[in-house]
N, C-alpha and C positions, 0 to 999 in steps of 0.2 A: 625556416627561411633565414638566410644569412642577413645580418644587419646591413652590409653594404648594398645588397640587392634591394632591400626595403627602401633605402635612401634613394637609390637610382630610380626606382619606380615612382617615388613621390615627386621627383624633380626632373624627370625625363623631358617633359614638355618645356620646362623653363630652360634647360640646357640647350635644347634645339632652338628655342627662340633667341637665346643669346648668340648662338653660332650664326644664325641667319642675319641678325641685325648688326652685330659687331664684327663678325668674321667674314661676311660676304660669302656665305656658304653657297656653293653651286654644285649641281650634279651634272656631269657632262661638260662640254666645251663652250657652250654658248650662254652668255648672260649670267647675271647674278641670281640668287635664289628667288628674291621677291618679284622682280619683273618677270622672270620665267613663270612664276606661279600665277601672276596676273594673266599671262597669255594663255593659261590653261583653263580659263573660266568656262564653265559649262552652264547651259540653261537651267538644268535641274539643280536642286540644292545638294550640297556635298554630303550632308548627314541625312541618314534615313530618319523618318518620323520617329520621335521618341529617343533617338540616340543622344542628341545634344540640343540644349536650348538654342533656338534660332534667333540670334541677334539680327536686328533689321539690316538688310543689305546683302550683298553677294559675298560668299566665302569661297576661297580658292584652295584646291587640294595641293599639298606640297609633295606628292609622290605616292606611288603604290607600293605597299609592302615596306614602308620605312622602318628602320630599327635604330635605336640609340644604344651604343655599347652592346649590341647584340640583342637588345630587348625590343620586340616589335611594338609598334604603335600606329594609330591612325591620327593624322593631324592636319588641320587646315589653318588658313591665315586670312585675316582681314584688317583693314584700317577703319577705325571708328572716329566719327566726328563727335566726340564726347570726351569727358575727362576719364582718367583711369578709375576714379571713384564711381562714376556713373556705370561704367562697364562692369566693375566689381559688383556693384549693387544689383545689376540686372541678373547676373549669373547666380548670385546668392539667393535672390528672390525666386528665380525659376527653379533652382535645384531644391531649395527648401519646400517649395510648393509640391514637389514630388514626394515629400516625406523623407528626403535624404539628410544625413548629417553633414554639414558643409564646414570645411576648414578654410580659413583665410590667413595668409601671411603676407608681410611686405616682401616684394620681389625685387628684381633688378631694375635699374633705370627708372626709379621712382614709380614703380608699378606694384602689382599684387599677383599672388598665386592663389587661385581658388580651386579646391579639390573636393571630391566626394566619391564615395563608392557607388557603383551602379546598383540598380534595384536588386539584381540577382547576386551581387557581391563578387562577381567574377572579373570585374574590371574597375579601374579608377578613371573618373572623369577629371581632367586637369586642364585649367585654363591659365595661361601665362599672359599677363597684361603688362605693357611697358611703354615708356616714352622713347622715341627715337629721333636723334638729330636736334638741331637748333630750332627747327620749326615746330617742335612739340607734337609730332604725329603720335597717335596712340595705336600701337600694334598689338594684335590679339592673336594668340595661338591656342585654340581649343584642341584637345586631344583626348583619345581614349587609349588607356594602357592596360592590356590584359594581364591579370594577376596570376593566371594559371599557365602562363607561357614560360618556357625555359629559354634563357638567353643563349644565342649562338655565340661561338667564340670569335672574337676579333683580334686574338693575340697575334696572328700572322701580320696584321696591319700595324698594331701598336708597337710590335717588336722592331719595326723598321724606323720608328721615330727616334730622333736623338733627344730623349727626354732627360733633363737635368733632375737632380734629386729634389729640387724645390718646386717641381711642376705641380699645378693644381688644375682642377676642372677639366680633366681629359674627357673628351666626348668624341665618339666615332659614329658618324651617320652613314648608314648603308641603305640600299634599296634593291629589292628583288628585280625590278625592271632596269637596273643599271649594273649588270653583272660586270665584275672586274673594276668597278669604280667605288670610291668612298671619299668622305670628307671627315677630317679630324680637326678639332680645335682644342687648344689648351692654353693656359696662362703660365708665365714665368714671372712671379711677382718680385723677385729679388735681383733680376738682371735687367739691364737697359735693352731697348730694341736692337741697338747696334751690337752689343755683346751676344745677344741671343741669335741674331742673324749670323754672326761670325762662327758661333758654336755649331749651328746647323750646317753651314758650309764645310767646316773643318771635319766634323764628325761623320757626315755623309761621305766625304772623300776618304776618310780612314776605312770606311766600311766597303769601299770599292765602287761607289756610285760616281758616275761622270758628271761634272758640273757643266750644265748647258746655259745657265743664266744666273747672274748675280748683279742686280741693278737696284739703285735707289728708287723708292717710290715718292711721289710728290707730297704725300701726307706724312712724311717722316719715317716711313717704313722701308722695307727691303723685300724684293721679289727674288726668290731662288728657285731654280728648277734643276732637278737631277734625274738621271736615267741609268738603268741597268738592264741590258737586253731589251725586252719589250715593255718593261715597267717604267713608269714616270711618276715622280712626286713633285708637285708645284707648291712651294711654301710661300706664304705671305706673312711677314712679320711686321706688326704695327704696335705703336704705343698702346698699352692696355687702358681702355677708356674709363674703367671704373675705379682707377687709382691714379695718383700722380706719378707713380713709378711703375716699372715692370713692362712686360711685353705680352702681347697676345699673338698666337700663331695659328694659322689655318693651313692645313696640308691637304691638297687634293690628289688622290691616288687614281691612276689609270693604268690599264693593262695588267692588272693583278689577277691571280688565279681565282676562278669562280668559287673555290672552296672557302675563300675568306668572306663570302657574302652570306647573308641570312637565307 
């Protein structure tokens, strides 16, 4: 197994959580990822018995057949009325109670990453816990990542992005039930949001994309939309919230060939 793939599998849930919380990830045209997920609440529990320790309260699915950078995973989301430490301790206690070896690391946004191999060793249980916003909401993203799955290629999507040499944290989220759509997030730590937005606009123009929108956002960012034939990419460039400098970019793809989907 390649080292890069090992790292991806260990952090896939965390990357997805970062994209949802900081990037405003959405699949389709309506609403942001989290409110849309809340609207999908179902009476039955999202996880089957024994799949995932059940934290008290309702969990919401974040899509069917999701994949991060081509690697499939199941993931849900919920808000906890507790501290990140309380949620961490719950999952550590429950997973160790199954006889699993649990790993805990400090995560993004003053949170934690809790991981463990499943009983059969064929999947990794990963829980991303983080604080969001000034109100201190605790967001939790439990996921199961199959270790015997082969990642599908997303090169057709990433090849369309105007990525500078200093890019970090590139993540592409796809879903089988959203053919032709995808969401990519990445960070540019050495460029300002203004310079990053200008680079996106200019580079996409050089590649033959038509500029449909280039507007300042009220939060210090920029919204850019480009099109080519039936394809569209909607970029949102914002100040990178985990550093005092740099930019975070979210790109929403639509109208792309189904071959780019998992």
